C-alpha positions in Angstrom: 121.5 111.3 159.3 122.9 111.9 155.7 123.3 108.2 155.1 119.8 107.4 156.4 118.3 110.0 154.0 120.3 108.6 151.1 119.2 105.1 152.0 115.6 106.1 152.3 115.7 108.0 149.0 117.3 104.9 147.2 114.6 102.7 148.8 111.8 104.9 147.6 113.3 105.0 144.1 113.7 101.2 144.0 110.1 100.8 145.0 109.0 103.1 142.2 111.0 101.2 139.6 109.7 97.9 140.8 106.1 99.1 140.7 106.6 100.3 137.1 108.2 97.0 136.0 105.1 94.9 136.7 102.0 96.9 135.9 98.8 95.5 134.5 97.4 97.5 131.5 94.7 97.7 128.9 95.3 98.2 125.2 94.4 97.3 121.6 96.0 94.3 119.9 97.7 95.8 116.8 99.7 92.9 115.6 99.7 89.1 116.2 103.3 88.0 115.7 102.7 84.3 116.2 100.6 82.0 118.5 102.1 83.3 121.7 103.3 86.8 121.0 101.4 90.0 120.2 101.9 93.8 120.0 99.6 95.9 122.1 99.1 99.6 121.9 98.3 101.0 125.3 95.9 103.8 126.1 99.0 106.0 126.4 100.0 105.1 122.9 102.9 102.9 124.0 103.5 99.7 121.9 104.3 96.7 124.1 105.3 93.3 122.9 103.6 90.7 125.0 104.6 87.0 125.2 101.7 85.0 126.5 102.6 83.5 129.9 102.5 79.7 130.5 102.1 78.7 126.9 104.4 77.8 124.0 102.9 77.9 120.5 104.3 76.1 117.5 106.9 78.0 115.6 105.8 79.7 112.4 107.9 77.3 110.3 106.5 74.3 112.1 103.2 72.3 111.6 100.3 74.2 113.1 102.4 77.4 113.5 100.3 79.4 111.1 97.1 77.9 112.4 98.1 78.9 115.9 98.8 82.5 114.8 95.5 82.6 112.9 93.5 81.3 115.8 95.0 83.8 118.2 94.3 86.6 115.7 90.7 85.4 115.4 90.3 85.8 119.2 92.0 89.1 119.8 93.3 91.0 116.7 92.1 94.6 116.7 90.4 94.1 120.1 90.9 95.9 123.4 92.3 93.5 126.0 93.5 93.5 129.5 97.1 92.3 130.2 98.0 90.9 133.7 101.7 91.4 133.6 104.0 88.9 135.3 107.5 89.7 134.4 109.9 90.3 131.4 111.6 87.5 129.4 115.2 87.4 128.3 114.2 89.4 125.2 112.6 92.1 127.3 109.1 91.2 126.2 106.3 91.5 128.7 105.2 88.1 130.0 101.5 88.3 130.7 98.1 86.8 130.7 95.7 88.3 128.2 92.0 88.7 129.0 89.2 89.6 126.6 86.0 90.2 128.5 87.3 88.1 131.5 88.2 85.2 129.1 91.8 84.0 129.7 93.1 83.9 126.1 96.3 82.1 127.2 94.2 79.2 128.5 92.0 79.3 125.4 95.0 78.7 123.2 95.9 75.6 125.2 92.3 74.4 125.6 91.7 74.4 121.9 95.0 72.7 121.0 96.9 75.7 119.5 99.7 75.8 122.1 101.4 73.6 124.6 101.8 74.5 128.2 105.2 76.1 128.7 107.8 74.0 130.4 111.0 75.3 131.9 113.5 72.5 131.9 110.7 70.1 131.7 108.7 71.5 134.6 105.3 73.1 134.3 104.5 75.9 136.7 100.8 76.2 135.9 99.1 72.9 136.7 95.7 74.2 135.7 97.0 74.7 132.2 98.3 71.2 132.1 94.8 69.9 132.7 93.6 71.9 129.7 96.4 70.5 127.6 95.6 66.9 128.6 91.9 67.4 127.7 92.8 69.0 124.3 95.1 66.1 123.6 92.5 63.5 124.7 89.9 65.2 122.4 92.4 65.6 119.5 91.9 69.3 119.2 94.1 71.5 117.0 97.7 70.3 116.9 96.7 67.2 118.8 95.1 65.9 115.6 98.6 65.2 114.4 99.8 61.7 115.2 103.3 62.9 116.2 103.1 66.6 117.2 106.5 68.1 117.8 106.7 70.4 120.8 108.1 73.9 120.0 111.1 73.5 122.3 112.0 70.3 120.5 111.5 71.9 117.1 113.8 74.9 118.1 116.4 72.4 119.4 116.4 70.4 116.2 116.7 73.5 114.0 119.5 75.3 115.8 
């Protein structure tokens, strides 16, 4: 009976921790770091760094890096947003989709040519985002105006 109670207690504690790891939240965008990372102050006054899920914006030292950051800032800086949390990345940033009045900001960044769709080892998880990227590329929006845009992962690799 003792081991069963101990097991049950550890199971309940695990579920509590898991439910706290992935929790959607509301907050105010207090800082736009770059085109795919922001700081959000929650209603409980907790600052959370959020990496926009499924996108990869140009690095700040790369072409369109500053334009990407400015565009994201024009959309959400100082505004109250909703974050649908997915997970944490290797830097312990919250990975999430940001919504402003039901508008998917992550998708808006790709749709307007200010970010690529994120690829893990060349594979895209979100196929809907890939359609937005293709359309932005076809319409030469944002970074797609450049004749030879360099993907952020290539830029990072070249500048290691």
